[in-house]
TIKOL-507014 format. One record per residue (C-alpha): residue number from 1; chain; x, y, z. Coordinates in steps of 0.5 Angstrom, whole numbers. Layout:
N
R / resi / chain / x / y / z
R / NUM / A / X / Y / Z
...
//
This chain:
222
R / resi / chain / x / y / z
R / 1 / A / -12 / -13 / 185
R / 2 / A / -19 / -15 / 186
R / 3 / A / -21 / -22 / 183
R / 4 / A / -27 / -23 / 179
R / 5 / A / -33 / -24 / 183
R / 6 / A / -38 / -28 / 178
R / 7 / A / -37 / -30 / 171
R / 8 / A / -43 / -33 / 166
R / 9 / A / -41 / -36 / 160
R / 10 / A / -46 / -37 / 154
R / 11 / A / -44 / -39 / 147
R / 12 / A / -38 / -34 / 146
R / 13 / A / -40 / -28 / 151
R / 14 / A / -38 / -28 / 158
R / 15 / A / -41 / -23 / 163
R / 16 / A / -37 / -22 / 169
R / 17 / A / -38 / -18 / 175
R / 18 / A / -31 / -15 / 178
R / 19 / A / -28 / -9 / 181
R / 20 / A / -29 / -5 / 175
R / 21 / A / -37 / -7 / 175
R / 22 / A / -40 / -11 / 169
R / 23 / A / -36 / -13 / 163
R / 24 / A / -39 / -16 / 157
R / 25 / A / -33 / -20 / 153
R / 26 / A / -35 / -23 / 146
R / 27 / A / -28 / -26 / 145
R / 28 / A / -28 / -32 / 150
R / 29 / A / -27 / -37 / 144
R / 30 / A / -27 / -33 / 137
R / 31 / A / -27 / -25 / 137
R / 32 / A / -34 / -23 / 135
R / 33 / A / -39 / -17 / 134
R / 34 / A / -43 / -16 / 140
R / 35 / A / -51 / -16 / 137
R / 36 / A / -57 / -13 / 141
R / 37 / A / -63 / -15 / 139
R / 38 / A / -69 / -11 / 142
R / 39 / A / -75 / -13 / 137
R / 40 / A / -79 / -9 / 133
R / 41 / A / -80 / -1 / 135
R / 42 / A / -75 / -2 / 141
R / 43 / A / -68 / 0 / 143
R / 44 / A / -63 / 1 / 148
R / 45 / A / -65 / 5 / 154
R / 46 / A / -60 / 8 / 159
R / 47 / A / -63 / 9 / 166
R / 48 / A / -57 / 14 / 167
R / 49 / A / -57 / 19 / 162
R / 50 / A / -50 / 21 / 158
R / 51 / A / -49 / 28 / 154
R / 52 / A / -47 / 29 / 147
R / 53 / A / -46 / 36 / 143
R / 54 / A / -51 / 39 / 138
R / 55 / A / -46 / 43 / 134
R / 56 / A / -47 / 50 / 130
R / 57 / A / -41 / 51 / 126
R / 58 / A / -39 / 58 / 126
R / 59 / A / -35 / 58 / 119
R / 60 / A / -42 / 57 / 115
R / 61 / A / -46 / 62 / 119
R / 62 / A / -49 / 68 / 115
R / 63 / A / -46 / 75 / 117
R / 64 / A / -50 / 81 / 117
R / 65 / A / -49 / 87 / 113
R / 66 / A / -46 / 91 / 119
R / 67 / A / -43 / 89 / 125
R / 68 / A / -40 / 83 / 122
R / 69 / A / -34 / 79 / 124
R / 70 / A / -27 / 79 / 120
R / 71 / A / -26 / 72 / 116
R / 72 / A / -18 / 72 / 117
R / 73 / A / -12 / 67 / 119
R / 74 / A / -13 / 63 / 125
R / 75 / A / -7 / 58 / 125
R / 76 / A / -2 / 59 / 119
R / 77 / A / -6 / 54 / 115
R / 78 / A / -13 / 55 / 118
R / 79 / A / -18 / 61 / 118
R / 80 / A / -23 / 63 / 122
R / 81 / A / -28 / 69 / 124
R / 82 / A / -25 / 74 / 129
R / 83 / A / -30 / 78 / 133
R / 84 / A / -30 / 85 / 136
R / 85 / A / -35 / 88 / 141
R / 86 / A / -42 / 88 / 138
R / 87 / A / -40 / 83 / 132
R / 88 / A / -45 / 78 / 131
R / 89 / A / -47 / 72 / 126
R / 90 / A / -53 / 68 / 125
R / 91 / A / -52 / 60 / 125
R / 92 / A / -54 / 54 / 121
R / 93 / A / -60 / 50 / 124
R / 94 / A / -60 / 44 / 128
R / 95 / A / -64 / 38 / 129
R / 96 / A / -66 / 35 / 136
R / 97 / A / -63 / 28 / 135
R / 98 / A / -67 / 22 / 136
R / 99 / A / -62 / 20 / 142
R / 100 / A / -64 / 26 / 146
R / 101 / A / -68 / 25 / 152
R / 102 / A / -74 / 29 / 150
R / 103 / A / -76 / 35 / 155
R / 104 / A / -69 / 36 / 158
R / 105 / A / -66 / 43 / 157
R / 106 / A / -60 / 44 / 152
R / 107 / A / -54 / 47 / 156
R / 108 / A / -52 / 52 / 151
R / 109 / A / -44 / 54 / 151
R / 110 / A / -39 / 57 / 146
R / 111 / A / -31 / 56 / 145
R / 112 / A / -27 / 62 / 143
R / 113 / A / -20 / 63 / 142
R / 114 / A / -16 / 70 / 144
R / 115 / A / -12 / 73 / 138
R / 116 / A / -6 / 76 / 142
R / 117 / A / -3 / 74 / 148
R / 118 / A / -6 / 77 / 154
R / 119 / A / 0 / 81 / 158
R / 120 / A / -3 / 87 / 162
R / 121 / A / -1 / 84 / 169
R / 122 / A / -9 / 84 / 171
R / 123 / A / -15 / 80 / 169
R / 124 / A / -19 / 82 / 162
R / 125 / A / -26 / 80 / 160
R / 126 / A / -30 / 78 / 154
R / 127 / A / -37 / 77 / 154
R / 128 / A / -42 / 74 / 149
R / 129 / A / -50 / 73 / 148
R / 130 / A / -53 / 68 / 145
R / 131 / A / -61 / 68 / 142
R / 132 / A / -64 / 61 / 141
R / 133 / A / -70 / 60 / 137
R / 134 / A / -74 / 53 / 136
R / 135 / A / -80 / 49 / 133
R / 136 / A / -83 / 42 / 133
R / 137 / A / -86 / 40 / 127
R / 138 / A / -92 / 43 / 125
R / 139 / A / -91 / 49 / 130
R / 140 / A / -89 / 56 / 130
R / 141 / A / -82 / 58 / 132
R / 142 / A / -81 / 61 / 138
R / 143 / A / -75 / 65 / 141
R / 144 / A / -72 / 65 / 148
R / 145 / A / -70 / 71 / 152
R / 146 / A / -63 / 72 / 150
R / 147 / A / -57 / 69 / 155
R / 148 / A / -51 / 72 / 156
R / 149 / A / -44 / 70 / 160
R / 150 / A / -38 / 73 / 161
R / 151 / A / -31 / 70 / 161
R / 152 / A / -25 / 72 / 165
R / 153 / A / -18 / 72 / 161
R / 154 / A / -12 / 71 / 166
R / 155 / A / -6 / 75 / 165
R / 156 / A / -1 / 71 / 162
R / 157 / A / -6 / 68 / 157
R / 158 / A / -2 / 66 / 151
R / 159 / A / -4 / 68 / 144
R / 160 / A / -9 / 63 / 141
R / 161 / A / -11 / 60 / 148
R / 162 / A / -18 / 57 / 147
R / 163 / A / -23 / 58 / 152
R / 164 / A / -30 / 55 / 154
R / 165 / A / -36 / 59 / 156
R / 166 / A / -42 / 56 / 159
R / 167 / A / -48 / 61 / 157
R / 168 / A / -54 / 58 / 160
R / 169 / A / -60 / 53 / 159
R / 170 / A / -65 / 53 / 153
R / 171 / A / -71 / 51 / 156
R / 172 / A / -74 / 45 / 151
R / 173 / A / -79 / 42 / 156
R / 174 / A / -85 / 41 / 151
R / 175 / A / -80 / 39 / 145
R / 176 / A / -79 / 33 / 141
R / 177 / A / -74 / 29 / 137
R / 178 / A / -73 / 32 / 130
R / 179 / A / -75 / 39 / 133
R / 180 / A / -71 / 45 / 130
R / 181 / A / -66 / 50 / 133
R / 182 / A / -63 / 56 / 131
R / 183 / A / -58 / 61 / 134
R / 184 / A / -55 / 68 / 133
R / 185 / A / -48 / 69 / 137
R / 186 / A / -46 / 76 / 139
R / 187 / A / -40 / 79 / 143
R / 188 / A / -42 / 84 / 147
R / 189 / A / -38 / 89 / 152
R / 190 / A / -35 / 86 / 158
R / 191 / A / -39 / 88 / 165
R / 192 / A / -34 / 85 / 170
R / 193 / A / -28 / 89 / 169
R / 194 / A / -24 / 91 / 163
R / 195 / A / -25 / 89 / 156
R / 196 / A / -20 / 84 / 153
R / 197 / A / -18 / 89 / 148
R / 198 / A / -17 / 85 / 141
R / 199 / A / -21 / 81 / 137
R / 200 / A / -23 / 74 / 139
R / 201 / A / -24 / 68 / 135
R / 202 / A / -31 / 64 / 136
R / 203 / A / -30 / 57 / 134
R / 204 / A / -36 / 54 / 135
R / 205 / A / -43 / 54 / 139
R / 206 / A / -46 / 48 / 142
R / 207 / A / -51 / 45 / 146
R / 208 / A / -50 / 40 / 151
R / 209 / A / -56 / 35 / 151
R / 210 / A / -58 / 29 / 155
R / 211 / A / -59 / 22 / 151
R / 212 / A / -63 / 16 / 154
R / 213 / A / -63 / 12 / 148
R / 214 / A / -59 / 9 / 142
R / 215 / A / -64 / 13 / 137
R / 216 / A / -71 / 13 / 137
R / 217 / A / -76 / 7 / 136
R / 218 / A / -79 / 10 / 130
R / 219 / A / -77 / 15 / 125
R / 220 / A / -81 / 20 / 128
R / 221 / A / -83 / 18 / 135
R / 222 / A / -78 / 17 / 141
//
């Protein structure tokens, strides 16, 4: 095993360079909290961005007057919305978080679960559309062109198999932290092959966002 290459100790903190990279230890004598003092209107900045979810819960969504999903048993002791083709739901709004790297795209995706086993002997397909609307403070809401994507459901997929589907990017090039996001999600007819015949449960729609700071430097500005 590779050995430590160098270690610098200041008080109770040791910073080591080893085969795993840099390690900060705050327990060289007595375990303590790690405190980072950046000064007024400063924060921790990441040169390499990380990703985090902005989630849009399905269960609290507003169902339409027609073409609405069915609220029914999901697992024995939980409930969920089951979507047939053409069913849709409008989701509660979300706010672009203060850690978000402003101007970068949001990767829209959803998680869905098939209701019954897929045992046809051939692949089946489920397709979805997502509409995204957004606005900064004191600006007019705009809506991006609808995004759609399809998922292959392999034969022999068991009942309640969970799937992930990337839908596409929401273009947020000119938007800022605190901006508002709204979504609608709809199951539409498959185009890549034979439709999965039963309902599917959409459990969550989300947006992967790039983060480059620990929060923002002030309450309303990055």
